[in-house]
C-alpha positions, 0 to 999 in steps of 0.5 A: 095222806093229804097232798098239802097240810096247811097249819094256820088259817090266817090270810096266807093259809086261807088264800093258799088253801083256796088256790090249791083246792081251786087247782084240784089239789087235796088240801087240809087247813088246820085252824087252832080256834073254832072261829076267826073272831080276834080283835085288832088283827090286820084289817087292811086289804090293799089294792094288790090283794083286791087285784088278786081277788079280781083275778079269781072272780071274787072281788065284787062279792068281797066288796059287797061285804060291809067295808070302808074305803080309804085312798088318802094317807095323811099326817099332821103335827101340832104345829100345823104341818101336813103330809099327804100321799094318795093311792088314787094315782096308782095304776090299779083297778082298785086304787084304795084300801078296803077296811074289812074285819079280818074275820069277815075276810077269812069267813068269806074266803074259806066259804068260797074255798069250801065249794071246791071238793078238795078243800077241808078246813078243820077248826079247833085243830091246834098244831102242836108239832111236825111229823119228821124223819131226819130233816124231812117233814112228813106231816103235822101233829095236831090236838083236838078235844079228843086228843092228839092226831097225826096228819101225814102230808106230802107237803106241810106249810107253816102259815101259823103266824109270828109265834109259829109252832111249825117254824120252831119245830123245823128249827129254821134259823131266824134273823131278828130285828129290833123295832123301836115301838109297840102299839096300843090299839083302841077304838073311838067314835068317828063323826060322819063329817070327818075325812075318810083317811088313814090319819097320822097325828104326831106329838112330843114323844107320841104318834097316833094313827087313825084308821077309818072304820066307818062309825069308828076310828081304829086307833094305833097309839104308838109307844116306845118299845117296852113302855106299855106297863109305864103307860098303864101305871100312869093311869087312864086319865093320863092316857086320855090326856095324851091322846087328846094332846096328840089329836085335839080333834078327839078330845071330845071323845076320849072319855069313851076309853073307860077301862084298860080292857078296851086297849089292846097291846101289840108287841111289835116284832120284825124278823125273817127266816134265813131259809124258809124250807126243809124237805116237805115243809115250807113257811110263808107269811108271818111264820117266814117273816114277821112284818112291822105294822108300818104301812099295814102291809103284813096281810098283803105280803103274806097273801102274795107269799100264798099266791107265789107258793100256789103258782110254783107248787100246784104242778109238783103237788098234782104230780105228787113229787115236790122237791126242796128245789121247788120250795127254794124257788118260792123263797127265791121269788119272795125273799127280795120283795120281803127284804125291800119292804122290811128295809122300807119299814126299818127306814121309817122306824129309825129315821122318823118313828124313833126320833119322834118317840124320843123327842120332848118337843113337838115334832116336825115332818122331815124335810126329805119326806116333804120333798118326796111329796112335792116331786111328781116322780117320787110322790107316788112311791110310798103309796105304791110300796104300801098299796101294791108292794114289790114285784107283786105276783099274779095268779097262775095256778089254774081252775081245775075243778068246778065248784059245787053246783057249777060247771067249767 
């Protein structure tokens, strides 16, 4: 029996696995795929996550990976209105967003974790259910190329994303909300003289967000919920025209979109569990609360879940006695920050995104948003929510074991 089985090696699962192994806890992370190479996953590493990596002594090595830095979030309408928020004024060691492919982040973190002897990552291990006795969870069942296997564990953590198998198996109550949009992702070349920023473009019935990825713009084309087939049916020529109409500065590059295979659909979901746990089971990250893509905060919220879980659970796990009260404590510490951020996202969606998508005339930036950007006491609030989150945790779990080849 392992002390902790983690289903899913996304950001939440990888960070929790690292922290528990660092504290000397025997941990097995089950990952469905053989690698982490999935495109258009969240790639935004915000100041809050960079602070956590710094607390672990990993930030400088992480930032040695190829990445781009963005400190400015700006929006522009066809009428010439602009709105800008800056992360540079945040009281943070790293006042910027680092754009790093998620597969590089996960490979980096699991490579660092594997240097602790109590960490084990099993790839191509697809979690298909839970081992249960009544309400108690006793481990996970997973499938590999040679069949199904059982992994008994003192604690099983569901970090297997918004389509969580473990959450469904645990039959935990889920509260769904209805975001008004879906997102079509694609890339276009970026010129060296273009600003390093998260750049929003607003048009009649259209929103486009451009993320600086060095040589490319990673572009989110936001559409009304459930209209992706209608967009495709209109044809690529119409799609390219719409992109150029919303962002005229991309008009000389839209011909690079040659096939719908270059455009990936993200069906936006937002939800949260009313209860994150059962005896022997805890859900974190998207398995506990799928976030809207507004602000790109999902990865960072999930990582904060993992840090809190490690802070609370490393000692009970080391003493081999994890109670449901311990698991409830994790939810209690994280539920308010999650709800606040989801409320912030819902406000942006209902007051700004939905009216823009439903509009037929060129939009204008709401006066309230312009006012916030001009008042010193308020102008940094959106950047703080996006960059640092709410009540961000700090690493409290200890370094109990040396890494391979090192001493403490």
